[in-house]
Structures are given as C-alpha cells and as structure tokens.
DSSP file (Angstrom, degrees, kcal/mol; ACC not computed):
  #  RESIDUE AA STRUCTURE BP1 BP2  ACC     N-H-->O    O-->H-N    N-H-->O    O-->H-N    TCO  KAPPA ALPHA  PHI   PSI    X-CA   Y-CA   Z-CA
    1    1 A X              0   0    0      0, 0.0     2,-0.3     0, 0.0   121,-0.2   0.000 360.0 360.0 360.0 138.5  -27.0   45.9   43.5
    2    2 A X        -     0   0    0    121,-0.3   119,-2.7   119,-0.2     2,-0.4  -0.756 360.0-144.1-112.1 163.9  -25.8   47.5   40.3
    3    3 A X  E     -A  120   0A   0     -2,-0.3     2,-0.5   117,-0.2   117,-0.2  -0.997   7.3-166.1-134.8 127.4  -26.3   46.4   36.7
    4    4 A X  E     -A  119   0A   0    115,-1.8   115,-3.1    -2,-0.4     2,-0.4  -0.970  14.6-155.3-112.9 122.1  -23.8   46.8   34.0
    5    5 A X  E     +A  118   0A   0     -2,-0.5     2,-0.4   113,-0.2   113,-0.2  -0.832  13.4 178.8-103.3 138.8  -25.2   46.2   30.4
    6    6 A X  E     -A  117   0A   0    111,-3.0   111,-3.3    -2,-0.4     2,-0.4  -0.999   9.9-158.4-135.3 136.1  -23.3   45.2   27.5
    7    7 A X  E     -A  116   0A   0     -2,-0.4     2,-0.4   109,-0.2   109,-0.2  -0.842  10.7-177.8-114.1 150.1  -24.5   44.5   24.0
    8    8 A X  E     -A  115   0A   0    107,-2.4   107,-3.3    -2,-0.4     2,-0.4  -0.996  13.6-160.2-151.4 138.5  -22.8   42.4   21.2
    9    9 A X  E     -A  114   0A   0     -2,-0.4     2,-0.4   105,-0.2   105,-0.2  -0.982   8.8-172.5-122.0 129.3  -23.5   41.5   17.6
   10   10 A X  E     -A  113   0A   0    103,-1.6   103,-3.4    -2,-0.4     2,-0.3  -0.988  11.5-150.1-123.3 129.6  -21.9   38.5   16.0
   11   11 A X  E     -A  112   0A   0     -2,-0.4     2,-0.3   101,-0.2   101,-0.2  -0.811  15.3-176.1-103.1 143.6  -22.3   37.9   12.2
   12   12 A X  E     -A  111   0A   0     99,-2.6    99,-1.6    -2,-0.3     4,-0.1  -0.904  33.2-132.8-132.9 163.6  -22.3   34.4   10.6
   13   13 A X  S    S+     0   0    0     -2,-0.3     2,-0.3    97,-0.2    99,-0.1   0.370  84.9  78.2 -96.1   3.3  -22.4   33.1    7.2
   14   14 A X  S    S-     0   0    0     97,-0.1    -2,-0.2     1,-0.1    97,-0.1  -0.780  92.7 -91.6-112.2 157.7  -25.1   30.4    8.0
   15   15 A X     >  -     0   0    0     -2,-0.3     4,-1.7     1,-0.1     3,-0.4  -0.275  32.3-115.3 -72.4 155.2  -28.8   31.2    8.3
   16   16 A X  H  > S+     0   0    0     94,-0.5     4,-3.0     1,-0.2     5,-0.3   0.901 109.4  58.1 -58.4 -47.1  -30.3   32.1   11.7
   17   17 A X  H  > S+     0   0    0      1,-0.2     4,-2.4     2,-0.2    -1,-0.2   0.881 106.6  47.6 -53.9 -43.3  -32.6   29.1   12.0
   18   18 A X  H  > S+     0   0    0     -3,-0.4     4,-1.9     2,-0.2    -1,-0.2   0.904 114.5  43.6 -67.4 -39.9  -29.8   26.6   11.7
   19   19 A X  H  X S+     0   0    0     -4,-1.7     4,-2.9     2,-0.2     5,-0.4   0.879 113.4  53.9 -76.1 -32.7  -27.5   28.2   14.2
   20   20 A X  H  X>S+     0   0    0     -4,-3.0     4,-2.3    -5,-0.2     5,-1.3   0.956 108.2  48.9 -59.9 -50.7  -30.5   28.8   16.6
   21   21 A X  I  <>S+     0   0    0     -4,-2.4     5,-1.3    -5,-0.3    -2,-0.2   0.902 118.3  41.9 -61.2 -38.6  -31.4   25.1   16.4
   22   22 A X  I  <5S+     0   0    0     -4,-1.9     4,-0.5     3,-0.2     8,-0.3   0.992 123.0  33.1 -67.8 -60.9  -27.7   24.1   17.2
   23   23 A X  I  <5S+     0   0    0     -4,-2.9    -2,-0.2    -5,-0.2    -3,-0.2   0.690 134.5  21.5 -81.8 -18.1  -26.8   26.5   19.8
   24   24 A X  I  <5S+     0   0    0     -4,-2.3     3,-0.5    -5,-0.4    -3,-0.2   0.822 128.0  35.1-112.8 -53.0  -30.1   26.9   21.6
   25   25 A X  I   <S+     0   0    0     -5,-1.3    -3,-0.2     1,-0.2    -4,-0.2   0.711 133.8  26.2 -84.1 -22.2  -32.4   23.9   20.9
   26   26 A X  S >><S+     0   0    0     -5,-1.3     4,-2.9    -4,-0.5     3,-1.4   0.051  81.0 124.6-126.7  30.2  -29.5   21.2   20.8
   27   27 A X  H 3>  +     0   0    0     -3,-0.5     4,-1.9     1,-0.3     5,-0.5   0.885  67.1  64.4 -53.9 -44.4  -26.9   23.0   23.0
   28   28 A X  H 34 S+     0   0    0     -4,-0.2    14,-0.4     1,-0.2    -1,-0.3   0.763 115.9  28.9 -57.0 -29.1  -26.7   20.0   25.3
   29   29 A X  H <> S+     0   0    0     -3,-1.4     4,-1.1    -7,-0.2    -2,-0.2   0.841 122.2  45.1 -98.7 -44.7  -25.3   17.9   22.5
   30   30 A X  H  X S+     0   0    0     -4,-2.9     4,-3.4    -8,-0.3     5,-0.3   0.931 105.0  57.1 -72.0 -44.3  -23.4   20.3   20.2
   31   31 A X  H  X S+     0   0    0     -4,-1.9     4,-2.1    -5,-0.3     8,-0.2   0.913 107.5  48.2 -63.4 -40.8  -21.5   22.4   22.7
   32   32 A X  H  4 S+     0   0    0     -5,-0.5    -1,-0.2    -4,-0.2    -2,-0.2   0.874 115.9  47.1 -54.7 -35.3  -19.7   19.4   24.3
   33   33 A X  H >< S+     0   0    0     -4,-1.1     3,-0.8    -3,-0.2    -2,-0.2   0.930 116.1  41.6 -72.0 -48.0  -18.9   18.3   20.8
   34   34 A X  H 3< S+     0   0    0     -4,-3.4    -2,-0.2     1,-0.2    -1,-0.2   0.788 126.8  33.5 -73.9 -28.3  -17.6   21.6   19.5
   35   35 A X  T >X S+     0   0    0     -4,-2.1     4,-3.1    -5,-0.3     3,-2.4  -0.219  71.7 143.3-124.3  43.6  -15.7   22.5   22.7
   36   36 A X  T <4  +     0   0    0     -3,-0.8    -1,-0.1     1,-0.3    -2,-0.1   0.640  66.2  64.3 -61.1 -19.0  -14.6   19.0   23.8
   37   37 A X  T 34 S+     0   0    0     -3,-0.2    -1,-0.3     1,-0.1     3,-0.1   0.632 123.8  16.3 -76.7 -16.1  -11.2   20.3   25.1
   38   38 A X  T <4 S+     0   0    0     -3,-2.4    20,-2.9     1,-0.2     2,-0.6   0.695 114.9  63.8-123.4 -50.7  -13.2   22.3   27.8
   39   39 A X  E  <  -B   57   0A   0     -4,-3.1    18,-0.3    18,-0.3    -1,-0.2  -0.714  47.6-178.9 -94.3 118.3  -16.8   21.1   28.2
   40   40 A X  E     -     0   0A   0     16,-2.1     2,-0.3    -2,-0.6    17,-0.2   0.967  64.7 -38.7 -77.3 -53.4  -17.3   17.5   29.4
   41   41 A X  E     -B   56   0A   0     15,-1.4    15,-3.1     2,-0.0     2,-0.5  -0.973  46.1-122.1-163.0 168.0  -21.2   17.5   29.3
   42   42 A X  E     -B   55   0A   0    -14,-0.4     2,-0.4    -2,-0.3    13,-0.2  -0.993  25.8-161.3-122.7 127.0  -24.3   19.5   30.0
   43   43 A X  E     -B   54   0A   0     11,-2.7    11,-2.5    -2,-0.5     2,-0.6  -0.838  12.4-137.7-101.1 139.7  -26.9   18.2   32.4
   44   44 A X  E     -B   53   0A   0     -2,-0.4     2,-0.5     9,-0.2     9,-0.2  -0.878  19.0-172.4-102.2 129.7  -30.5   19.3   32.6
   45   45 A X  E     -B   52   0A   0      7,-3.7     7,-2.8    -2,-0.6     2,-0.3  -0.975  10.7-150.8-121.1 114.6  -31.7   19.8   36.1
   46   46 A X  E     +B   51   0A   0     -2,-0.5     2,-0.3     5,-0.2     5,-0.2  -0.693  21.8 166.2 -86.9 143.0  -35.6   20.5   36.5
   47   47 A X  E >   -B   50   0A   0      3,-2.1     3,-1.4    -2,-0.3    -2,-0.0  -0.834  52.4 -84.3-139.5-178.4  -36.9   22.5   39.3
   48   48 A X  T 3  S+     0   0    0      1,-0.3     3,-0.1    -2,-0.3    -2,-0.0   0.641 121.6  48.9 -65.6 -17.2  -40.2   24.2   40.1
   49   49 A X  T 3  S-     0   0    0      1,-0.2     2,-0.3     0, 0.0    -1,-0.3   0.283 123.8 -75.9-105.2   7.6  -39.4   27.4   38.1
   50   50 A X  E <  S-B   47   0A   0     -3,-1.4    -3,-2.1     2,-0.0     2,-0.4  -0.980  75.5 -29.4 136.4-151.0  -38.3   25.9   34.9
   51   51 A X  E     -BC  46  70A   0     19,-0.6    19,-2.2    -2,-0.3     2,-0.4  -0.828  41.5-164.7-108.4 148.3  -35.1   24.2   33.8
   52   52 A X  E     -BC  45  69A   0     -7,-2.8    -7,-3.7    -2,-0.4     2,-0.4  -0.996   9.9-153.8-126.7 134.2  -31.6   24.7   34.9
   53   53 A X  E     -BC  44  68A   0     15,-2.8    15,-3.1    -2,-0.4     2,-0.5  -0.932   1.3-153.9-115.7 133.8  -28.6   23.4   33.0
   54   54 A X  E     -BC  43  67A   0    -11,-2.5   -11,-2.7    -2,-0.4     2,-0.6  -0.940   5.0-157.6-106.3 116.1  -25.3   22.5   34.5
   55   55 A X  E     -BC  42  66A   0     11,-2.5    11,-1.5    -2,-0.5     2,-0.4  -0.842  12.2-159.4 -89.6 117.6  -22.2   22.7   32.2
   56   56 A X  E     -BC  41  65A   0    -15,-3.1   -16,-2.1    -2,-0.6   -15,-1.4  -0.870   6.1-145.5-101.9 133.6  -19.5   20.5   33.5
   57   57 A X  E     -B   39   0A   0      7,-2.8   -18,-0.3    -2,-0.4     3,-0.1  -0.600  25.1 -96.8 -97.4 158.9  -15.9   21.2   32.4
   58   58 A X    >   -     0   0    0    -20,-2.9     3,-1.7    -2,-0.2     2,-0.1  -0.268  54.5 -82.3 -73.5 162.5  -13.2   18.6   31.8
   59   59 A X  T 3  S+     0   0    0      1,-0.3    -1,-0.1     3,-0.0     3,-0.1  -0.412 117.9  28.5 -69.0 138.7  -10.7   17.9   34.6
   60   60 A X  T 3  S+     0   0    0      1,-0.4    -1,-0.3    -2,-0.1     2,-0.1   0.261  86.4 127.6  92.1  -5.5   -7.9   20.4   34.7
   61   61 A X  S <  S-     0   0    0     -3,-1.7    -1,-0.4     2,-0.2    -4,-0.1  -0.470  73.6-111.7 -71.7 150.8  -10.0   23.3   33.2
   62   62 A X  S    S+     0   0    0     -2,-0.1     2,-0.4    -3,-0.1    -1,-0.1   0.761 101.1  41.9 -63.3 -22.0   -9.9   26.5   35.3
   63   63 A X        -     0   0    0      1,-0.1    -2,-0.2    -5,-0.1     3,-0.1  -0.922  66.8-152.1-125.1 151.6  -13.5   26.2   36.3
   64   64 A X        -     0   0    0     -2,-0.4    -7,-2.8     1,-0.3     2,-0.3   0.913  69.0 -21.2 -88.9 -41.5  -15.5   23.1   37.3
   65   65 A X  E     -C   56   0A   0     -9,-0.2    23,-0.6   -26,-0.0     2,-0.3  -0.964  44.9-148.4-159.1 168.0  -19.0   24.0   36.3
   66   66 A X  E     -CD  55  87A   0    -11,-1.5   -11,-2.5    -2,-0.3     2,-0.4  -0.977  14.4-148.4-140.1 146.3  -21.5   26.7   35.4
   67   67 A X  E     -CD  54  86A   0     19,-2.8    18,-2.7    -2,-0.3    19,-1.3  -0.990  12.1-168.4-119.7 131.8  -25.4   26.6   36.0
   68   68 A X  E     -CD  53  84A   0    -15,-3.1   -15,-2.8    -2,-0.4     2,-0.5  -0.950  11.7-149.1-111.7 127.6  -27.7   28.4   33.6
   69   69 A X  E     -CD  52  83A   0     14,-2.5    14,-2.6    -2,-0.5     2,-0.6  -0.907  15.9-142.2 -95.1 126.0  -31.4   29.0   34.4
   70   70 A X  E     -CD  51  82A   0    -19,-2.2   -19,-0.6    -2,-0.5    12,-0.2  -0.806  20.0-179.2 -90.5 118.8  -33.5   29.1   31.1
   71   71 A X  E     -     0   0A   0     10,-2.4     2,-0.3    -2,-0.6    11,-0.2   0.908  62.7 -30.4 -83.7 -53.3  -36.2   31.8   31.4
   72   72 A X  E     - D   0  81A   0      9,-1.8     9,-2.3   -22,-0.0     2,-0.4  -0.988  45.8-148.3-160.5 158.5  -37.8   31.2   28.1
   73   73 A X  E     - D   0  80A   0     -2,-0.3     2,-0.7     7,-0.2     7,-0.2  -0.988   6.6-161.8-129.9 128.8  -37.2   30.2   24.5
   74   74 A X  E  >> - D   0  79A   0      5,-2.8     5,-1.5    -2,-0.4     4,-1.1  -0.827   7.7-177.6-107.4  90.2  -39.1   31.6   21.7
   75   75 A X  T  45S+     0   0    0     -2,-0.7     3,-0.3     1,-0.2    -1,-0.2   0.885  82.5  52.1 -53.9 -44.0  -38.7   29.1   18.6
   76   76 A X  T  45S+     0   0    0      1,-0.2    -1,-0.2     2,-0.1    -2,-0.0   0.936 120.8  31.4 -68.3 -47.5  -40.7   31.2   16.2
   77   77 A X  T  45S-     0   0    0      2,-0.1    26,-0.3    -3,-0.1    -1,-0.2   0.431 106.2-124.4 -93.6  -0.3  -38.7   34.5   16.9
   78   78 A X  T  <5 +     0   0    0     -4,-1.1    25,-2.3    -3,-0.3     2,-0.3   0.958  60.5 142.3  54.2  60.2  -35.4   32.6   17.6
   79   79 A X  E   < -DE  74 102A   0     -5,-1.5    -5,-2.8    23,-0.2     2,-0.3  -0.954  30.0-175.2-130.4 147.8  -34.9   34.2   21.0
   80   80 A X  E     -DE  73 101A   0     21,-2.2    21,-3.2    -2,-0.3     2,-0.4  -0.990   5.1-168.8-136.6 134.5  -33.5   32.8   24.3
   81   81 A X  E     +DE  72 100A   0     -9,-2.3   -10,-2.4    -2,-0.3    -9,-1.8  -0.999  25.6 149.5-122.4 130.7  -33.4   34.5   27.7
   82   82 A X  E     -DE  70  99A   0     17,-2.2    17,-3.2    -2,-0.4     2,-0.3  -0.976  32.0-138.0-151.8 162.4  -31.3   32.8   30.4
   83   83 A X  E     -DE  69  98A   0    -14,-2.6   -14,-2.5    -2,-0.3     2,-0.7  -0.940  16.3-130.5-126.0 147.8  -29.2   33.7   33.4
   84   84 A X  E     +DE  68  97A   0     13,-3.2    13,-1.5    -2,-0.3   -16,-0.2  -0.885  38.5 166.9 -86.1 116.8  -25.7   32.4   34.7
   85   85 A X  E     +     0   0A   0    -18,-2.7     2,-0.3    -2,-0.7   -17,-0.2   0.652  53.6  24.6-110.3 -19.6  -26.7   31.7   38.3
   86   86 A X  E    S+D   67   0A   0    -19,-1.3   -19,-2.8     4,-0.0    -1,-0.3  -0.997  72.8  86.0-153.6 144.0  -23.9   29.7   39.7
   87   87 A X  E >> S-D   66   0A   0     -2,-0.3     3,-1.4   -21,-0.2     4,-0.5  -0.638  74.8 -82.3 145.7 159.8  -20.2   29.0   39.0
   88   88 A X  G >4 S+     0   0    0    -23,-0.6     3,-0.7     1,-0.3    -1,-0.1   0.737 115.3  70.1 -59.7 -25.5  -16.7   30.2   39.8
   89   89 A X  G 34 S+     0   0    0      1,-0.2    -1,-0.3    -3,-0.1   -23,-0.1   0.770  91.0  61.5 -67.5 -23.3  -16.8   32.9   37.2
   90   90 A X  G <> S+     0   0    0     -3,-1.4     4,-1.8     1,-0.1     3,-0.3   0.866  82.7 172.4 -69.2 -35.4  -19.4   34.8   39.2
   91   91 A X  T <<  -     0   0    0     -3,-0.7    -1,-0.1    -4,-0.5    -4,-0.1  -0.149  57.0 -52.0  60.0-155.7  -16.9   35.2   42.1
   92   92 A X  T  4 S+     0   0    0      1,-0.1    -1,-0.2    -4,-0.1    30,-0.1   0.665 133.0  58.3 -86.9 -20.4  -17.9   37.5   45.0
   93   93 A X  T  4 S+     0   0    0     -3,-0.3    29,-2.6    28,-0.1     2,-0.5   0.736  95.0  65.1 -89.2 -22.0  -18.7   40.4   43.0
   94   94 A X  E  <  - F   0 121A   0     -4,-1.8    27,-0.3    27,-0.3     3,-0.1  -0.857  48.3-171.8-106.8 133.7  -21.5   39.1   40.7
   95   95 A X  E    S-     0   0A   0     25,-3.0     2,-0.3    -2,-0.5    26,-0.2   0.907  73.5 -41.5 -76.6 -52.9  -24.9   37.9   41.7
   96   96 A X  E     - F   0 120A   0     24,-1.1    24,-2.5    -6,-0.1     2,-0.4  -0.947  49.7-122.2-163.4 173.8  -25.8   36.6   38.3
   97   97 A X  E     -EF  84 119A   0    -13,-1.5   -13,-3.2    -2,-0.3     2,-0.4  -0.999  22.0-156.5-124.5 122.1  -25.5   37.4   34.6
   98   98 A X  E     -EF  83 118A   0     20,-2.5    20,-2.6    -2,-0.4     2,-0.4  -0.815   7.9-164.7-103.1 143.4  -28.6   37.6   32.5
   99   99 A X  E     -EF  82 117A   0    -17,-3.2   -17,-2.2    -2,-0.4     2,-0.5  -0.987  11.8-169.9-131.1 135.3  -28.5   37.1   28.7
  100  100 A X  E     -EF  81 116A   0     16,-1.5    16,-2.4    -2,-0.4     2,-0.5  -0.994  18.5-174.9-120.3 114.9  -31.1   38.0   26.0
  101  101 A X  E     -EF  80 115A   0    -21,-3.2   -21,-2.2    -2,-0.5     2,-0.4  -0.961   9.1-178.2-125.1 135.2  -30.1   36.5   22.7
  102  102 A X  E     -EF  79 114A   0     12,-2.9    12,-3.0    -2,-0.5     2,-0.5  -0.984  14.5-150.7-126.9 136.8  -31.9   37.0   19.3
  103  103 A X  E     - F   0 113A   0    -25,-2.3     2,-0.4    -2,-0.4    10,-0.2  -0.933  19.7-171.7-109.5 123.9  -30.9   35.5   16.0
  104  104 A X  E     - F   0 112A   0      8,-3.4     8,-2.5    -2,-0.5     2,-0.1  -0.923  21.1-119.9-121.1 140.3  -31.8   37.5   12.9
  105  105 A X  E     - F   0 111A   0     -2,-0.4     2,-0.3     6,-0.2     6,-0.3  -0.426  23.0-146.8 -67.3 146.0  -31.6   36.7    9.3
  106  106 A X    >   -     0   0    0      4,-2.4     3,-1.7    -2,-0.1   -90,-0.1  -0.811  22.6-119.4-104.2 155.3  -29.5   38.7    6.9
  107  107 A X  T 3  S+     0   0    0     -2,-0.3    -1,-0.1     1,-0.3    -2,-0.0   0.852 112.5  60.4 -60.6 -34.3  -30.3   39.5    3.3
  108  108 A X  T 3  S-     0   0    0      1,-0.1    -1,-0.3    -3,-0.0     3,-0.1   0.443 124.4 -99.7 -77.2   3.3  -27.1   37.7    2.2
  109  109 A X  S <  S+     0   0    0     -3,-1.7    -2,-0.1     1,-0.3    -1,-0.1   0.252  95.6 100.2  95.3  -7.8  -28.4   34.4    3.8
  110  110 A X        -     0   0    0    -95,-0.1    -4,-2.4    -5,-0.1   -94,-0.5  -0.037  62.4-133.1 -87.9-157.0  -26.2   34.7    6.9
  111  111 A X  E     -AF  12 105A   0    -99,-1.6   -99,-2.6    -6,-0.3     2,-0.4  -0.950   4.3-130.0-149.9 167.3  -27.4   36.0   10.3
  112  112 A X  E     -AF  11 104A   0     -8,-2.5    -8,-3.4    -2,-0.3     2,-0.7  -0.996  13.7-150.4-125.0 133.4  -26.6   38.2   13.2
  113  113 A X  E     -AF  10 103A   0   -103,-3.4  -103,-1.6    -2,-0.4     2,-0.6  -0.910  16.9-164.4 -97.8 107.3  -26.6   37.0   16.7
  114  114 A X  E     -AF   9 102A   0    -12,-3.0   -12,-2.9    -2,-0.7     2,-0.4  -0.843   9.0-175.9-103.0 129.0  -27.6   40.0   18.9
  115  115 A X  E     -AF   8 101A   0   -107,-3.3  -107,-2.4    -2,-0.6     2,-0.5  -0.975  17.6-166.6-128.3 132.7  -26.9   39.6   22.6
  116  116 A X  E     -AF   7 100A   0    -16,-2.4   -16,-1.5    -2,-0.4     2,-0.5  -0.964  14.0-168.1-114.7 117.2  -27.7   41.8   25.6
  117  117 A X  E     -AF   6  99A   0   -111,-3.3  -111,-3.0    -2,-0.5     2,-0.5  -0.883   6.2-164.4-111.4 132.9  -25.8   40.9   28.8
  118  118 A X  E     -AF   5  98A   0    -20,-2.6   -20,-2.5    -2,-0.5     2,-0.7  -0.963   7.4-155.4-115.7 116.5  -26.7   42.3   32.2
  119  119 A X  E     -AF   4  97A   0   -115,-3.1  -115,-1.8    -2,-0.5     2,-0.6  -0.854   8.6-158.3 -92.7 110.6  -24.1   41.9   34.9
  120  120 A X  E     -AF   3  96A   0    -24,-2.5   -25,-3.0    -2,-0.7   -24,-1.1  -0.826  14.8-160.1 -90.3 114.3  -25.9   42.0   38.3
  121  121 A X  E     - F   0  94A   0   -119,-2.7     2,-0.5    -2,-0.6   -27,-0.3  -0.544  18.9-115.3 -98.0 160.5  -23.3   42.9   41.0
  122  122 A X  S >  S-     0   0    0    -29,-2.6     3,-1.6    -2,-0.2    -1,-0.0  -0.782  79.3 -33.8 -86.5 135.0  -23.4   42.4   44.8
  123  123 A X  T 3  S-     0   0    0     -2,-0.5  -121,-0.3     1,-0.2    -2,-0.1  -0.238 121.6 -25.5  59.6-136.2  -23.5   45.7   46.6
  124  124 A X  T 3  S+     0   0    0   -123,-0.1    -1,-0.2     2,-0.1   -31,-0.0   0.044  90.4 143.7-100.9  23.2  -21.5   48.5   44.9
  125  125 A X    <   -     0   0    0     -3,-1.6     2,-0.4   -32,-0.1  -123,-0.2  -0.345  42.7-137.4 -63.6 145.2  -19.1   46.3   43.0
  126  126 A X        -     0   0    0     -5,-0.0     2,-0.5    -2,-0.0    -1,-0.1  -0.894  14.8-124.5-110.2 130.8  -18.0   47.4   39.6
  127  127 A X        -     0   0    0     -2,-0.4     2,-0.2    -8,-0.1    -6,-0.0  -0.636  30.3-129.8 -76.1 126.8  -17.7   45.0   36.7
  128  128 A X    >>  -     0   0    0     -2,-0.5     4,-1.7     1,-0.1     3,-0.6  -0.460   9.6-125.0 -77.0 143.9  -14.3   45.1   35.3
  129  129 A X  H 3> S+     0   0    0      1,-0.2     4,-2.9     2,-0.2     5,-0.2   0.874 111.9  59.1 -54.4 -37.3  -13.7   45.5   31.5
  130  130 A X  H 3> S+     0   0    0      1,-0.2     4,-2.6     2,-0.2    -1,-0.2   0.880 103.0  53.9 -64.4 -36.3  -11.5   42.3   31.4
  131  131 A X  H <> S+     0   0    0     -3,-0.6     4,-1.9     2,-0.2    -1,-0.2   0.889 112.0  42.9 -62.5 -40.1  -14.6   40.4   32.8
  132  132 A X  H  X S+     0   0    0     -4,-1.7     4,-3.0     2,-0.2     5,-0.2   0.903 114.2  52.4 -71.4 -42.3  -16.8   41.6   29.9
  133  133 A X  H  X S+     0   0    0     -4,-2.9     4,-2.9    -5,-0.2    -2,-0.2   0.918 109.0  48.6 -58.1 -45.7  -14.0   41.0   27.4
  134  134 A X  H  X S+     0   0    0     -4,-2.6     4,-2.0     2,-0.2    -1,-0.2   0.924 113.7  45.8 -61.3 -47.5  -13.5   37.4   28.6
  135  135 A X  H  X S+     0   0    0     -4,-1.9     4,-2.2     2,-0.2    -2,-0.2   0.920 113.9  49.5 -56.0 -48.8  -17.2   36.7   28.4
  136  136 A X  H  X S+     0   0    0     -4,-3.0     4,-2.2     1,-0.2     5,-0.2   0.924 110.9  50.0 -59.7 -47.1  -17.5   38.3   25.0
  137  137 A X  H  X S+     0   0    0     -4,-2.9     4,-2.5     1,-0.2    -1,-0.2   0.887 108.6  51.7 -62.1 -38.7  -14.5   36.4   23.7
  138  138 A X  H  X S+     0   0    0     -4,-2.0     4,-2.3     1,-0.2    -1,-0.2   0.921 110.9  48.9 -66.1 -42.6  -16.0   33.0   24.9
  139  139 A X  H  X S+     0   0    0     -4,-2.2     4,-2.4     2,-0.2    -2,-0.2   0.875 111.6  47.6 -65.6 -37.1  -19.3   33.7   23.1
  140  140 A X  H  X S+     0   0    0     -4,-2.2     4,-2.6     2,-0.2     5,-0.3   0.915 110.8  52.3 -71.6 -38.6  -17.6   34.7   19.9
  141  141 A X  H  X S+     0   0    0     -4,-2.5     4,-2.0    -5,-0.2    -2,-0.2   0.943 113.2  44.4 -58.2 -45.4  -15.4   31.5   20.1
  142  142 A X  H  X S+     0   0    0     -4,-2.3     4,-2.2     1,-0.2     5,-0.2   0.947 114.7  49.4 -65.5 -48.8  -18.5   29.3   20.6
  143  143 A X  H  X S+     0   0    0     -4,-2.4     4,-2.1     1,-0.2    -1,-0.2   0.866 112.2  46.2 -56.8 -41.9  -20.5   31.1   17.9
  144  144 A X  H  X S+     0   0    0     -4,-2.6     4,-2.1     2,-0.2    -1,-0.2   0.818 110.4  53.5 -79.9 -31.3  -17.7   30.8   15.3
  145  145 A X  H  X S+     0   0    0     -4,-2.0     4,-2.3    -5,-0.3    -2,-0.2   0.912 111.4  46.6 -63.7 -42.6  -17.1   27.1   16.2
  146  146 A X  H  X S+     0   0    0     -4,-2.2     4,-2.6     2,-0.2    -2,-0.2   0.919 110.7  52.4 -67.0 -43.6  -20.8   26.5   15.5
  147  147 A X  H  X S+     0   0    0     -4,-2.1     4,-2.8     2,-0.2     5,-0.2   0.947 111.8  46.2 -58.4 -49.4  -20.6   28.5   12.2
  148  148 A X  H  X S+     0   0    0     -4,-2.1     4,-2.1     1,-0.2    -1,-0.2   0.914 112.0  51.2 -60.9 -46.0  -17.6   26.4   11.0
  149  149 A X  H  X S+     0   0    0     -4,-2.3     4,-1.1     2,-0.2    -1,-0.2   0.935 112.5  45.9 -56.1 -50.0  -19.4   23.2   12.0
  150  150 A X  H  < S+     0   0    0     -4,-2.6     3,-0.3     1,-0.2     6,-0.3   0.903 112.6  50.3 -64.8 -42.9  -22.6   24.2   10.1
  151  151 A X  H  < S+     0   0    0     -4,-2.8     3,-0.4     1,-0.2    -1,-0.2   0.867 112.1  46.6 -62.8 -35.0  -20.6   25.3    7.0
  152  152 A X  H  < S+     0   0    0     -4,-2.1     2,-0.3     1,-0.2    -1,-0.2   0.664 120.3  41.3 -78.4 -17.3  -18.7   22.0    7.0
  153  153 A X    ><  +     0   0    0     -4,-1.1     3,-2.2    -3,-0.3    -1,-0.2  -0.698  68.0 176.6-131.1  77.2  -22.0   20.1    7.5
  154  154 A X  T 3  S+     0   0    0     -3,-0.4    -1,-0.1    -2,-0.3    -4,-0.1   0.618  79.0  51.4 -60.8 -10.0  -24.6   21.8    5.2
  155  155 A X  T >  S+     0   0    0      2,-0.0     3,-0.8     3,-0.0     2,-0.3   0.414  84.4 108.9-106.3  -0.3  -27.4   19.2    6.1
  156  156 A X  T <  S-     0   0    0     -3,-2.2  -134,-0.1    -6,-0.3    -3,-0.1  -0.625  90.1  -0.4 -79.9 138.4  -27.0   19.5    9.8
  157  157 A X  T 3         0   0    0     -2,-0.3    -1,-0.2     1,-0.1  -136,-0.2   0.833 360.0 360.0  55.3  43.1  -29.8   21.4   11.6
  158  158 A X    <         0   0    0     -3,-0.8    -1,-0.1  -137,-0.1    -2,-0.1   0.421 360.0 360.0 -94.6 360.0  -31.9   22.1    8.5
C-alpha cells in the first residue's frame, strides 16, 4: 500500500466557528440543502467503532453513495478527522482516503480551512493528479457554498 498526501487551504469571509458548526456539526442537514442538485440525504450508521455516515446522491448523479467513517471531532479546536471508506470514487486503486481538517480564525474575521488528505492505494497503484484535482474542486465548491449561505444568513450557526 502506498500513501499520497495532499494539503489544501481554503480561505473564507466568515468566522471559523460558524463554518465549523455548519459543515461539521450540522453536515447531515446543511450539505443536502446546499448541494440539493447532487446530494439526496446523509444517513448516520452507528457501529462498534464509532459513527459511519452514508451520503446518498440523487438519481442520475454519476455516483450512488459515499461512506465516511468519523474518527474524531474536536469542537474546542475545530478539528475533524474522517475517512472515505466506501463508494464508487475509490475504484480499484484506492483503499480509502483519510482527511484531517482544521478551521482557523484569521485576523480579519474570516477563516482558513486547512485540510490534509491521504490517499491510501491498493498495491503499487499511483494516485493520478486528476483524481486529486477532482477531490479538491469538490471540497472548494462545498466550502464556498457554505460561505455564501452563511454570508446571506448572518444569524445562522452563531
């Protein structure tokens, strides 16, 4: 198994606490609302090791579902660690993708979302740049949708 690591910083005009509450603590509700053209719902599946969330996509979308295992959420430090453990996007080459996400306040009142992604491959497979770019673009899209929602709704998630 090989591991390819990718880091990404996304800047927002809203404070870290609000965007953390929306995208991490209330993800099950806000993500289907923000991405209604793609995401049908998010189900919480409990197991003996913690929680697993299944994101179901609308009919006709290129993928049917994704399963994420939540390893930990640190509310005080605004950190989440989770892994994509199942879904068509993993294909034959990826075992799973681990994400470590930290939300940090900026002096101007905005925030930075810092993400470390680790692509765990099967065997000697190589992660293609297009796969990382697609993952990165989806993260930016969701983050910017949340930012726009929070700017338009200044009393949400305060």
